[in-house]
KOLMI-537062 format. One record per residue: residue number from 1; residue in one letter; x, y, z of N, C-alpha, C, O in turn. Coordinates in steps of 0.05 Angstrom, whole numbers, plus 32768, in hexadecimal, padded with zeros to 4 digits. Each point is the difference from the previous one (the first is absolute). Layout:
<sites>
SITE   pos   code   n.px   n.py   n.pz   ca.px   ca.py   ca.pz   c.px   c.py   c.pz   o.px   o.py   o.pz
SITE   NUM      A      X      Y      Z       X       Y       Z      X      Y      Z      X      Y      Z
...
</sites>
This chain:
<sites>
SITE   pos   code   n.px   n.py   n.pz   ca.px   ca.py   ca.pz   c.px   c.py   c.pz   o.px   o.py   o.pz
SITE     1      M   8781   864B   8802    7FF9    7FFA    7FE2   8003   801A   7FEF   7FF9   8016   8007
SITE     2      K   8012   7FE4   7FE5    8008    801A    7FEB   7FE7   8003   7FF0   7FF2   7FEC   7FFB
SITE     3      E   8007   802C   7FFE    7FEA    8008    7FF1   8007   8008   7FE3   8012   8011   7FFE
SITE     4      I   7FE4   7FE8   7FEC    8001    800A    7FE6   7FE6   8010   7FF7   7FEA   7FF6   8004
SITE     5      Y   8018   801F   7FF1    7FE9    800B    7FF6   7FFD   7FFB   7FE5   8014   8005   7FF2
SITE     6      L   7FD6   7FF3   8004    7FFB    7FFE    7FE1   7FED   8015   7FF8   7FEB   8004   800C
SITE     7      V   801D   800C   7FDB    7FEE    800F    7FF6   7FEC   7FF2   7FED   8005   7FFC   7FE9
SITE     8      T   7FE5   7FFD   8022    7FF0    7FF1    7FF0   7FE4   8004   8008   7FFE   8005   8018
SITE     9      G   7FEB   7FFB   7FDA    7FE4    7FFD    800C   7FF2   7FE5   7FF6   7FE7   7FFD   8002
SITE    10      N   802A   7FEF   7FF3    7FFB    7FEA    7FF8   8004   7FE7   8014   8016   7FF7   8004
SITE    11      P   7FD5   8000   8008    8003    7FF0    8014   800D   7FE2   7FF7   800C   7FF1   800F
SITE    12      G   7FEE   800B   7FD4    800B    7FE9    7FF5   8020   7FFF   7FFF   800D   7FEB   8004
SITE    13      K   7FFF   8030   7FF6    801E    8005    8000   8005   7FF8   801C   8011   7FEE   8005
SITE    14      L   7FE2   801F   800F    800E    7FFA    8020   8001   7FE5   8005   8014   7FF7   800B
SITE    15      R   7FD4   7FF7   7FED    7FFF    7FE3    8008   8018   7FF1   7FF5   800D   7FEF   800C
SITE    16      E   7FF5   801C   7FD6    8013    7FF0    7FF3   801F   8005   800A   8010   7FED   7FFE
SITE    17      L   7FF7   802C   800C    8018    8004    8009   8005   7FF4   801D   8015   7FF7   8006
SITE    18      Q   7FD4   8009   800B    7FFD    7FF6    8018   800C   7FE0   7FFF   8010   7FF7   8010
SITE    19      A   7FE5   7FFA   7FDA    8008    7FE9    7FFC   801E   7FF8   7FF9   800C   7FEB   8004
SITE    20      I   7FFC   802C   7FF1    8020    7FFE    7FF6   8013   8005   801A   8011   7FF0   8008
SITE    21      F   7FE8   802A   8003    8010    8006    8011   8000   7FF3   801C   7FEA   7FF9   8009
SITE    22      P   802F   8003   8006    8002    7FF2    801B   7FE8   8009   8010   7FF6   8015   7FF9
SITE    23      S   8001   7FDE   801C    7FEE    8006    8012   800B   8012   8015   7FF1   800C   8010
SITE    24      S   802B   7FF6   7FF2    800A    8013    8011   7FFE   801F   7FF9   8009   8011   800F
SITE    25      L   7FEA   7FF5   7FD7    7FFD    8019    7FF9   7FE4   8004   7FFF   7FF1   7FF0   7FF7
SITE    26      R   8007   802A   8013    7FE5    8006    7FFD   7FF9   8015   7FEC   8008   8017   8002
SITE    27      L   7FEA   7FE0   7FE8    7FFA    8011    7FE8   7FE5   800C   8004   7FEB   7FF3   8004
SITE    28      I   8019   802A   7FFB    7FE9    8012    8007   7FF5   8010   7FE4   8011   8010   7FF7
SITE    29      A   7FDC   7FEE   7FFF    7FFB    800C    7FE6   7FF6   801C   8004   7FF0   8005   8012
SITE    30      K   801A   800D   7FDE    7FF3    801C    8000   7FF7   8007   7FE6   800D   7FF9   7FEC
SITE    31      E   7FE0   8014   8012    7FF3    8003    7FE6   8002   8020   7FFE   7FF3   8010   800E
SITE    32      L   801C   7FF7   7FDF    8008    8019    7FF5   7FF3   8008   7FE6   7FFE   7FEE   7FF0
SITE    33      D   7FFA   8028   8009    7FF3    8004    7FE5   8017   800E   7FF0   8003   8018   8000
SITE    34      L   800D   7FD5   7FF2    8014    8006    7FF0   7FF6   8002   7FE4   7FF2   7FEE   7FF7
SITE    35      D   8015   8028   7FF9    7FF8    8000    7FE4   800B   7FE9   7FF5   8014   7FF6   800A
SITE    36      E   7FE0   7FFC   7FDD    8010    7FEB    7FF4   7FFD   800B   7FE1   7FEB   8006   7FF3
SITE    37      I   802E   7FFB   8006    8003    8008    7FE3   7FF4   7FEA   7FEA   8004   7FE8   8003
SITE    38      Q   7FF0   8022   7FE9    7FF6    7FEC    7FED   8016   7FF8   7FEB   800A   8010   7FF0
SITE    39      S   7FFB   7FD6   8011    8018    7FFA    7FEF   7FFA   7FE1   7FF9   7FF5   7FF2   8011
SITE    40      M   8013   8004   7FD6    7FFF    7FE1    7FF9   801C   7FF5   8009   8006   7FE9   7FFC
SITE    41      D   800B   8029   8010    801B    7FF3    8006   8001   7FFE   8020   8002   8014   800E
SITE    42      S   7FFB   7FD0   7FFE    7FFC    7FFD    8019   801A   800A   8011   7FFD   8009   8016
SITE    43      E   801D   7FF5   7FE0    8017    800B    8007   7FFD   801F   800A   8008   8008   8016
SITE    44      E   7FEF   8004   7FDA    7FFD    801A    8001   7FE9   8008   8015   8005   8013   800F
SITE    45      I   7FE4   7FE0   7FF3    7FEB    8001    8019   8013   7FFB   8018   8004   8014   800E
SITE    46      V   8008   7FD8   7FF9    800C    7FF5    8016   8017   8016   8008   8005   8009   8016
SITE    47      R   8009   7FFF   7FD2    8016    8016    8008   7FF3   801A   800E   800A   800C   8013
SITE    48      D   7FE0   7FFA   7FE2    7FF1    801D    8003   7FF8   7FF7   801F   800A   800D   8013
SITE    49      K   7FE7   7FE1   7FF0    7FF8    7FFB    8020   8011   7FFB   8012   7FF8   8005   8017
SITE    50      L   8022   7FF0   7FE5    8015    7FFE    8015   8009   801F   8003   8003   8009   8017
SITE    51      E   8002   8007   7FD3    800D    801E    8003   7FEA   800B   8014   8006   8009   8016
SITE    52      R   7FDE   7FF5   7FE1    7FEC    800F    8014   7FFE   7FF5   801D   7FFB   800F   8012
SITE    53      A   800A   7FD6   7FF3    7FFC    7FF6    8019   801C   8009   8011   7FFE   8008   8018
SITE    54      Y   8019   7FF5   7FDA    8018    8008    800B   8003   801F   8008   800D   8008   8014
SITE    55      A   7FE6   8007   7FDA    7FFE    801B    8007   7FEE   8008   801B   8004   8013   800E
SITE    56      L   7FE7   7FDC   7FF4    7FEF    8001    8016   800E   7FFB   8019   7FFF   8010   8012
SITE    57      V   8012   7FD6   7FF0    800D    7FF9    8017   8011   8012   8005   8001   8007   8017
SITE    58      K   8012   8006   7FD7    8015    8010    8006   7FF6   801A   800B   800C   800C   8013
SITE    59      K   7FDA   8000   7FDF    7FF7    801A    8014   7FF5   7FF9   8018   7FFF   8013   8011
SITE    60      H   7FF7   7FD6   7FF8    7FF3    7FF9    8015   801B   7FFC   8017   7FFF   8009   8016
SITE    61      C   8015   7FEA   7FE1    8018    7FFD    8011   800C   801B   8006   800B   8003   8016
SITE    62      R   7FF5   8012   7FD7    800C    801A    8004   7FEF   800D   8013   800C   800E   8011
SITE    63      R   7FDA   7FF0   7FF0    7FEE    800C    8015   8002   7FF7   8019   7FF7   800E   8012
SITE    64      R   8013   7FDC   7FF3    8003    7FF1    801A   801E   8000   8009   8008   7FF8   8015
SITE    65      G   8009   8013   7FD9    801D    8003    800A   800E   7FE9   7FFE   8014   7FFD   800E
SITE    66      R   7FE4   7FEF   7FDE    800B    7FEA    7FFF   800C   7FFE   7FE3   7FF8   800D   7FED
SITE    67      R   801D   7FE0   8011    800C    7FF9    7FE4   7FF2   7FEA   7FF1   7FFE   7FEB   800D
SITE    68      P   7FFA   8016   7FDD    7FF4    7FEB    7FEF   8011   7FEB   7FFE   8017   8005   7FFB
SITE    69      G   7FE2   7FE7   8006    8015    7FE9    7FFC   7FF2   7FE5   8000   7FEC   7FFC   800D
SITE    70      L   8020   7FF0   7FE3    7FFB    7FE5    8000   8017   7FEE   8003   8016   800A   7FFA
SITE    71      P   7FEB   7FDD   800D    8017    7FEF    8003   800A   7FFF   7FE3   7FF0   8002   7FEE
SITE    72      E   8026   7FFB   800F    800E    8001    7FE6   7FF4   7FEF   7FEB   7FFC   8008   7FE9
SITE    73      R   7FFE   7FDC   8020    7FF3    7FEE    7FEC   7FEA   800A   7FF9   7FF9   7FF9   7FE9
SITE    74      F   7FF5   8018   8022    7FE6    8008    7FF6   8009   801C   7FF1   7FF4   8003   7FEA
SITE    75      A   801C   800D   801B    8004    801C    7FF9   800F   7FFD   7FE4   7FF7   800F   7FEF
SITE    76      R   801A   7FE4   800A    800E    7FF7    7FE6   7FEE   7FFB   7FEB   8000   8010   7FED
SITE    77      P   7FF2   7FDD   8012    7FE9    7FFC    7FEA   7FF0   8016   7FFC   7FF8   8004   7FE9
SITE    78      I   8001   800A   8028    7FEE    801A    7FFE   8010   8013   7FF0   7FF7   800C   7FED
SITE    79      R   8023   7FF7   801C    8011    8018    7FF5   8005   7FF8   7FE2   7FFD   8011   7FEF
SITE    80      E   800B   7FD2   800B    8002    7FFC    7FE5   7FE5   8003   7FEC   8003   8005   7FE8
SITE    81      V   7FE6   7FF8   8024    7FEC    8006    7FEF   7FFC   801F   7FFD   7FFA   8009   7FE9
SITE    82      L   8009   8007   802D    7FFD    801C    7FFB   801A   800C   7FEB   8001   8018   7FFA
</sites>
């Protein structure tokens, strides 16, 4: 079973995504204390959170000697936003 880690402390978000994703994926919530910018622009907030989460994943992978990567169908939309 594949595992996907979600950066969220909100149990409601986890339940919502569990209902959407196939049961063959195990979703695991990891709560991280990420600063959140104050803005009325939701796209700006999402972009900032994505950049911070990506930086943490990249840093973690380097420490473990792994290359960060996602399947292309997931990576392309993230790169387009960033």
